[in-house]
C-alpha positions in Angstrom: -47.6 75.8 28.5 -47.1 74.8 32.2 -44.1 75.6 34.2 -41.4 72.9 33.8 -42.7 71.7 30.4 -40.0 71.3 27.9 -40.3 72.2 24.2 -38.0 72.3 21.2 -38.4 73.9 17.9 -41.1 76.6 17.5 -43.0 77.9 20.5 -45.8 75.7 21.4 -44.6 72.7 19.3 -43.9 69.6 21.4 -40.8 67.6 20.8 -41.2 64.3 18.9 -40.9 61.4 21.2 -37.6 59.5 20.6 -36.6 56.0 21.4 -36.8 54.5 24.9 -33.4 55.0 26.5 -31.8 52.2 28.6 -28.5 51.7 30.3 -27.3 48.1 30.6 -24.4 46.6 32.6 -22.7 43.6 30.9 -20.2 41.3 32.5 -17.2 39.5 31.1 -17.3 36.8 33.8 -14.0 34.9 34.1 -13.2 31.6 35.8 -9.9 29.7 35.4 -9.1 31.8 32.3 -12.4 31.2 30.5 -15.2 33.7 29.9 -18.9 32.9 30.2 -21.2 33.3 27.3 -25.0 32.6 27.1 -27.1 31.7 24.2 -30.4 33.6 24.0 -33.5 31.5 24.0 -36.5 32.1 21.7 -38.5 32.3 25.0 -37.0 35.7 25.8 -39.9 38.0 25.1 -37.7 41.1 24.7 -35.0 39.3 22.9 -33.9 40.0 19.3 -30.9 37.6 19.1 -32.4 34.1 19.6 -29.7 31.5 19.1 -26.9 34.0 19.4 -24.4 34.2 22.2 -23.7 37.2 24.5 -22.2 37.8 27.9 -24.4 38.1 31.0 -26.0 41.4 31.8 -29.0 43.6 31.3 -30.8 46.9 31.9 -30.6 49.0 35.0 -33.7 49.7 37.1 -34.3 53.2 38.2 -32.4 54.0 41.4 -30.1 51.0 41.0 -26.4 51.5 40.9 -24.5 50.1 37.9 -22.6 47.6 40.1 -25.8 46.4 41.8 -27.4 46.0 38.3 -24.4 44.0 37.1 -24.5 41.6 40.1 -28.3 41.2 40.0 -28.3 40.5 36.2 -25.4 37.9 36.6 -27.3 36.2 39.4 -30.6 36.2 37.6 -29.2 34.9 34.3 -26.6 32.4 35.6 -27.1 31.8 39.3 -23.5 33.0 40.0 -22.4 35.6 42.5 -19.7 37.7 40.8 -17.0 40.0 41.9 -17.0 43.1 39.7 -13.9 44.5 38.1 -13.6 47.8 36.2 -15.5 49.0 33.2 -13.5 48.6 30.0 -15.8 49.3 27.0 -19.0 51.2 26.2 -21.3 50.7 23.3 -24.5 52.5 22.1 -27.0 51.0 19.7 -30.5 51.5 18.4 -32.9 48.7 17.8 -36.5 47.8 17.4 -37.9 45.5 20.2 -41.6 44.4 19.9 -42.3 47.3 17.6 -40.7 50.0 19.9 -37.5 51.9 19.2 -34.9 51.4 21.9 -31.5 53.1 22.4 -29.3 51.0 24.7 -26.0 52.2 26.2 -24.0 49.1 27.4 -21.2 49.4 29.9 -19.0 46.3 29.9 -17.1 45.2 33.0 -14.5 42.6 33.8 -15.8 40.3 36.5 -14.9 37.0 38.2 -16.7 34.0 39.5 -15.8 31.5 42.3 -17.5 28.7 40.4 -18.3 27.5 36.9 -21.6 26.0 37.9 -24.3 27.9 35.9 -28.0 27.8 36.5 -29.6 29.4 33.4 -32.7 31.7 33.4 -35.5 30.9 31.0 -34.2 33.7 28.7 -31.1 31.5 27.9 -30.8 28.0 26.6 -27.0 27.3 26.7 -24.0 28.5 28.7 -20.4 28.0 27.7 -17.1 28.8 29.3 -14.8 29.7 26.4 -11.3 30.8 25.8 -11.9 34.5 24.9 -9.4 34.2 22.0 -11.8 31.7 20.4 -14.9 34.0 20.6 -15.4 34.1 16.8 -16.1 30.3 16.8 -19.2 30.6 19.0 -21.9 32.7 17.3 -21.3 35.8 19.4 -23.6 38.7 18.5 -21.5 40.7 16.0 -21.7 44.0 17.8 -20.0 42.3 20.8 -16.9 41.4 18.6 -15.1 44.7 19.3 -15.8 44.3 23.0 -14.1 40.9 23.0 -11.1 42.4 21.1 -10.9 45.1 23.8 -11.1 42.5 26.5 -8.3 40.5 25.0 -6.2 43.7 24.6 -6.8 44.6 28.2 -5.8 41.1 29.4 -2.7 40.9 27.3 -1.0 43.7 29.2 
């Protein structure tokens, strides 16, 4: 064994490789009391929710801050420059993407936009500005329902 090599279990037994780990920043972008949702396109090669709606955001790149990630992802997916608010919810999920096991930690932030003019990336096919209280009417990915509930609770204060 080389210096700095990590092992678990018996001496000399290498640890089994686990899922790929990612951190993602997700934005509840608001404009005039509405929240932006995006429908995933079947063109998204790393997508697993084609036809479903989610809020903008995505995985961090190494060395990138969470706030820079949030702004970059919002710009890439919507063409909108956002002002970031505070984080209000964290989720953790495991899924299979293109045959690989992934674990994704998602940090959800409130954010605001100065416009409602969206320019979609090829990974999305529809954008909607919705009343957040009506999120259940729009085919939102089910694991995002508790996040909407937390967002509504946060904004009812």
